[in-house]
C-alpha positions in Angstrom: 84.4 82.7 109.3 83.3 79.2 108.2 80.4 79.2 110.7 79.3 82.8 109.8 79.4 81.8 106.1 77.3 78.7 106.7 74.7 80.6 108.8 74.4 83.2 106.0 74.0 80.4 103.5 71.1 78.9 105.5 69.5 82.3 105.7 69.8 82.7 101.9 68.0 79.4 101.4 65.1 80.5 103.6 65.1 83.8 101.6 64.7 81.9 98.4 61.8 79.9 99.8 59.8 82.9 101.0 60.6 85.2 98.2 57.7 86.2 96.0 59.4 88.7 93.7 62.4 89.2 91.5 64.3 91.6 93.8 63.9 89.5 96.9 65.3 86.5 95.0 68.2 88.7 93.9 68.7 89.8 97.5 68.8 86.1 98.6 71.3 85.4 95.9 73.5 88.2 97.2 73.4 86.8 100.7 74.5 83.4 99.3 77.4 85.2 97.6 78.4 86.8 100.9 78.2 83.4 102.5 80.4 81.7 100.0 82.9 84.6 99.9 83.2 84.4 103.7 83.5 80.6 104.2 85.4 79.4 101.1 88.8 81.2 101.6 88.9 80.0 105.2 88.1 76.4 104.3 90.7 76.3 101.6 93.3 77.9 103.8 92.7 75.3 106.5 93.0 72.4 104.0 96.1 73.8 102.4 98.0 74.3 105.7 96.7 71.4 107.8 99.1 68.8 106.2 101.6 70.4 103.9 103.1 67.1 102.8 99.7 66.1 101.3 98.3 69.4 100.2 97.4 68.2 96.7 95.6 65.1 98.0 93.7 67.1 100.5 92.7 69.7 98.0 91.5 66.8 95.9 89.4 65.5 98.8 87.9 68.9 99.3 87.1 69.0 95.6 85.3 65.7 96.0 83.1 67.1 98.8 82.3 70.2 96.8 81.4 68.1 93.8 79.3 65.6 95.9 77.2 68.5 97.0 77.1 70.0 93.6 76.1 66.6 92.1 73.5 65.5 94.6 71.6 68.7 95.2 70.3 69.3 91.7 68.9 65.8 91.4 67.5 65.8 94.9 65.9 69.2 94.7 64.4 68.3 91.3 62.7 65.3 92.9 61.5 67.3 95.8 60.2 70.1 93.5 58.4 67.6 91.3 56.9 65.7 94.3 56.0 68.7 96.5 56.7 72.4 95.5 59.6 74.7 94.7 59.9 76.0 98.2 60.5 72.7 100.0 64.0 72.1 98.6 65.3 75.4 100.0 64.0 74.6 103.5 65.6 71.2 103.3 68.9 72.7 102.3 68.7 75.3 105.1 68.1 72.5 107.5 71.1 70.5 106.2 73.4 73.6 106.6 72.2 74.3 110.1 72.9 70.6 111.0 76.4 70.9 109.6 77.1 74.1 111.7 75.9 72.2 114.8 78.1 69.2 114.1 81.2 71.4 113.7 81.1 71.7 117.5 84.2 73.4 118.8 86.7 72.8 116.1 90.0 74.6 116.5 91.4 77.0 113.9 94.2 75.7 111.6 97.8 75.8 112.8 99.2 77.6 109.9 101.0 81.0 110.0 98.7 83.9 110.7 98.8 86.9 108.5 99.9 90.2 110.0 99.9 92.3 106.9 97.0 94.7 106.3 97.6 95.3 102.6 94.9 94.4 100.1 94.9 90.9 98.5 95.0 92.8 95.2 98.6 93.5 95.9 99.3 89.9 95.2 98.6 90.5 91.5 101.8 92.4 91.3 103.6 89.0 91.2 103.4 87.7 87.6 103.5 84.1 88.7 100.6 84.6 91.1 98.5 86.6 88.5 99.2 84.3 85.6 98.5 81.2 87.6 95.3 82.7 88.9 94.1 83.5 85.3 95.1 80.1 84.1 93.2 78.2 86.9 90.1 80.4 86.9 89.7 80.3 83.1 87.5 77.3 83.9 84.9 79.7 85.1 84.6 81.3 81.7 82.9 78.0 80.7 81.1 77.4 84.0 79.4 80.8 84.0 78.0 80.3 80.5 77.2 76.7 81.2 75.1 77.5 84.3 73.3 80.3 82.5 72.2 78.3 79.4 72.5 74.6 80.2 69.1 74.0 81.8 67.3 76.3 79.4 68.9 74.6 76.3 67.9 71.2 77.6 64.3 72.2 78.2 64.2 73.8 74.8 65.3 70.4 73.4 62.4 68.7 75.3 64.1 67.6 78.5 61.9 67.1 81.6 62.8 68.7 85.0 64.2 65.4 86.4 66.4 65.0 83.3 67.9 68.5 83.8 68.6 67.6 87.5 70.2 64.3 86.6 72.4 66.0 83.9 74.0 68.1 86.6 74.7 65.0 88.7 76.2 63.1 85.7 78.4 66.1 84.8 79.8 66.2 88.3 80.6 62.4 88.6 84.0 62.5 86.8 84.9 65.7 88.6 84.5 64.0 91.9 86.1 60.8 90.9 89.2 62.4 89.5 89.8 65.2 92.0 91.9 63.1 94.5 93.9 61.6 91.7 94.6 65.0 90.2 95.6 66.5 93.6 98.1 63.8 94.3 99.5 63.9 90.8 99.8 67.6 91.0 101.8 67.4 94.2 104.3 65.1 92.5 104.7 67.2 89.3 103.8 70.8 90.3 100.4 70.7 88.6 100.8 73.2 85.8 101.0 70.9 82.9 98.1 68.8 84.1 96.1 72.0 84.8 96.7 73.5 81.4 96.1 70.2 79.4 93.0 69.3 81.4 91.3 72.7 81.1 92.2 72.9 77.4 90.5 69.5 76.8 87.5 70.8 78.7 87.3 73.8 76.4 87.6 71.7 73.3 84.8 69.5 74.5 82.7 72.6 75.2 82.8 73.5 71.6 80.8 70.3 70.9 77.9 71.4 73.0 76.6 73.5 70.0 76.9 70.6 67.6 74.5 67.9 68.9 70.7 68.1 69.4 70.2 65.0 71.5 69.8 65.7 75.2 71.7 62.6 76.3 74.4 63.1 73.7 74.9 66.6 75.2 75.0 65.1 78.7 77.7 62.6 77.6 79.8 65.4 76.2 79.4 67.3 79.4 80.7 64.3 81.3 83.8 64.3 79.1 84.2 68.0 79.9 84.0 67.0 83.6 87.0 64.7 83.1 89.1 67.6 81.9 87.8 69.9 84.5 88.3 67.4 87.3 91.9 66.9 86.4 92.8 70.5 85.4 91.1 72.6 88.0 92.2 70.4 90.9 95.8 70.4 89.7 95.5 74.2 89.3 94.3 74.7 92.9 97.5 73.0 94.1 99.7 74.9 91.7 98.1 78.2 92.8 98.5 77.4 96.5 102.3 77.1 95.9 102.6 80.7 94.6 102.3 82.5 98.0 103.5 82.1 101.5 101.6 80.4 104.3 100.4 83.6 105.9 98.9 84.8 102.6 96.9 81.6 101.7 93.5 83.0 102.8 94.2 86.2 101.0 95.1 84.4 97.8 92.2 82.1 98.1 89.8 85.0 98.6 91.3 86.6 95.5 90.7 83.3 93.6 87.1 83.2 94.8 86.5 86.8 93.6 88.1 86.0 90.2 85.9 82.9 89.8 82.8 85.0 90.5 83.9 87.8 88.2 84.6 85.5 85.3 81.6 83.4 85.9 79.3 86.3 86.3 80.4 88.1 83.2 80.2 85.0 81.0 76.8 84.0 82.4 75.4 87.3 81.1 77.3 86.9 77.9 76.2 83.3 77.4 72.6 84.2 78.0 72.8 87.1 75.6 74.4 84.9 72.9 71.8 82.2 73.4 69.0 84.7 72.9 70.6 85.9 69.7 71.4 82.6 68.0 71.1 79.7 70.3 73.6 77.1 71.5 75.8 77.1 68.4 76.9 80.7 69.0 77.3 80.2 72.7 79.6 77.2 72.4 81.7 78.8 69.7 82.4 82.0 71.5 82.7 80.8 75.1 85.3 78.0 74.5 87.3 80.4 72.4 87.3 82.9 75.3 88.4 80.2 77.7 91.3 79.2 75.5 92.3 82.8 75.3 92.3 83.0 79.1 94.3 79.9 79.3 96.9 81.2 76.9 96.9 84.6 78.6 97.6 83.0 82.0 100.5 80.9 80.7 102.0 83.9 78.9 101.6 86.1 81.9 103.3 83.7 84.3 106.1 83.3 81.8 105.3 79.9 80.2 107.0 78.2 83.1 105.4 74.8 83.5 108.0 73.2 85.7 107.4 72.7 89.4 107.3 75.9 91.3 108.5 76.1 94.9 106.3 78.0 97.3 108.0 81.2 98.6 109.2 81.1 102.2 107.3 83.1 104.8 108.8 86.4 105.7 
């Protein structure tokens, strides 16, 4: 599944490069979504089950790698686009992904328990602890969806150059990557729920400041503080969520998380863009953080406000 997902990702990059119209770009974006949806649950399952004694630390390391790619590619592609054209970055990314698939060689599948149930992953939502933890952790994507939709546009409207926009993404991601391993190890010692809730709440509060300042670099500094909360909270939440299901349901639960991330992020990206068109940044960063706090509170309430360490259920 990882290999198939990566090949699809490379194909989507080529699609972006050769597209000349809106719908071909949308189609390429859809292929990228299929790629992520295929590969991400499999990758997370392998990381969670490879070394159960250090699941938190390993999820943190996975978070670092995700953030490294997230941080480096906007700045690198901005430089390539400025120096050459908008197509070259996509070809370069496709080449990098193909190289990664090649280097994977003949890696073995993980050694965790294989699932035998054919029921939908949605059945997991019948467990209040699973559903509440899922909403708590993915509340971060309420903010991320709107942030991705309006961040670059708002910086450009404030006079930022293309390279400044690219660098801003990188600077936002630095604290995320730096704190992810710490948060993972910390979560494994404590259960992760308190750290998740407090970190994401701090991120939401900082998000409210994005509508206050008009200086590009002040906004970038605020986004870095947001990254601290997100780096601690989301990574801790990944560990806490992994402990709510049995080993043989890890891929199913991670697929459900990926779908929830996309759903929340997709809805709030449209909402954020609409709010920005209506009244600019101030309205966006009043409504969106409030919605994130509501999602946080809803997740805590739904799982029963139990913040103590939660033991993973035993496999059937």
